[in-house]
N, C-alpha and C positions, 0 to 999 in steps of 0.2 A: 200868632200866640206862639209862645215860647216857653217852656216849661221844664226847670232846671233844680235838681234835687241835689243835695250835698249834706254832710254827714255820713252818719252809720260807722259800720267799723264791726272788732271782736269784741267782746265782752264776756265775763264769767258770769253764770248765773246767780241770779240777786243784783247784778249791776245795773246801771243807767245807759242810755245812750239818748241821742236827740237829733232827728232827722230834720232837715229844712226845704223848703220849697216856695222858689220864685218864679211868679209868671210875670211875662212882660211881651209887650207887642201892642199893635192897635186892637182894644177893646172897649165896645160902650158900658159893660158891666160886667160882674162877676156874680154868678147865682151861688156855685158853691167850691167848696175846694175840699179833697176826700184824699184819703191815704189808702191803698189796697196794699196787700201783700201775697206773695206766691213761695209758696215753699215747694223744691223739689219735689216733683209728682202730683203737686194737689193741685187744686184749681183756685184763683186766683179770689181772695176773698176781701170783704171790705172791713178796713180796721177802725177808722173814724172820718167822721165828716161832720165840717162847720159851714153854714148856709153865710149869707149877705146879711143875714138878720139877726145872726148872734148864737142859734141855735148850732148843740152838737148833738153828735149820737154815737155811740163805741158797740163794737162788737161787744158779746158777752164775755169772750174769752180775755179782753182786755181792761173790762170796765174796773175802775179803782186804782190800775196802774199806769195806765197810759192819759196822755191830757194832749188835746190839739187846740192849738192857740192861732189866731191869725194877728198879725204884726204889721208897721211899716205901713200904715194907709190901707193895710187889705190885699197887697199883692204878695205877701209872703206867710205862709203858713209853716207851723212847726207841730213837730210831735215830740213830746217829750216821753220817753219811756223808760220807767221804773222796773225794779222788781222781776226783771228778765228772766225769762225760762227758754230751756233750749227749745220748748215749740215754738218759740217767739222766730225762730232761724228763718229768715225768709229775704227775697228780695222786695222791696219797699219801693211802691211806685206812687208818686202823685199825679192826681189828675183835676184838671179845671172846668167846669162848666161856665161859660162866659156866652156872653152875648157880643157879637164882633158890628152888630150893629142894631136897631131895634127890631129887626125881624127874623134876625137869622143867629142859633145857638150852636155851640160845638162842643165836645169834650175834647181837651185837650191833656195828653199824657208826657210824663218825662221819661228820661231814660231807664231810671231805676237804681237804687241802690242797696247793697248788699249790707244786711245785718245778721250776724251769727253770734249765739250765745253758746256757748261751751266752755267745761271745765280742760 
């Protein structure tokens, strides 16, 4: 299973960015796709998650500003980030929980993509 992120970059405060994540490989089913982020000197934190059943949850710090969506038959998840703040600066990681066969599941991580919010 391979997880590849794209997007990110630099933007001024108040601006918008989008990051995407594509999962490929041999999978039986996807359970959930989740975005985490890690700022320098900080622990990794959950940003947003979307299950295969269609439910989403968000960190309190991004509610109302970020939107997670699954597209392309469910193998792609995007994170639309609006009204960005300097404290959103971090490396954003996508993780996918998937069954590779009916009896075995695992968490698969991408390499991360940098998001920088600065004036």
